[in-house]
C-alpha positions, 0 to 999 in steps of 0.5 A: 499499499501506497503511504504518503509521508505526512511530515506534520504528524509523524507516524510510524506506519510501515515501520513498526518492527524497527527497534528504532521505529519512532526516530526512523519515522522522524527521519523519513518524515524530515525527508518528506518535508525536504522534497516538498519544500524543494520540489513541490513533490509528496514523499511516498514509499511502498513496502519493500515487497513491492519496490524490489526493482528499487531495492535491487537497483541500490543494491547494485550501486552498493556493490561499487563499494563491496557494501551488502546491508545485513538488515531487512528494508521495510520501505523504499520509493523511486522517483524523479524530481527535475533531472534527479533520479532518486531512491531510498530505501529504509531498513529495519535496523534504523539505516536510510539510504539514499541515491541521487542520480542526475540523468543529464547535465551535470553528473552529480551521482552519490549514495547517503547514508542516514542513521535514525538517533539511537541506532548503532552504525551497521558494522558493514559501513562502520570501517568504511565511512565517518559519520557527521551529527546534524540536528532535526526537529522531526529526527533528532540527532541524525548522522550521515555520510556519503559516497560519489558513484563512480559507475553508470547504473 
């Protein structure tokens, strides 16, 4: 079932099995607010079972750095704003991965990792990335990192 993420009333719908469901819901709402304010885009997500192609695309890109996420994906989404193809996957452990992939013009392509407040850095990322902190009214403290995509996907 498609869920339009409401950033005014944060809900854990679809994320209930996460041990950090409230923080992950805040992180998801934070992304929804960003896309609504910057692009007037309504951020919607689907259960992971309905977004297998999006998750497979993200996994192919992660393989560029030999990264395999151990946690179960709960939700995902893929959409395009302007000339940017976006994909998000939200994982049970509280991790959010996003892919920003421009399709023409300046080739800005990157994978972003955001950790929900209260979760540990996943072992598959701990030795490869340093995480910076930022504060969010919706998500508390978000720790994030990224890498630039080198290949074509």
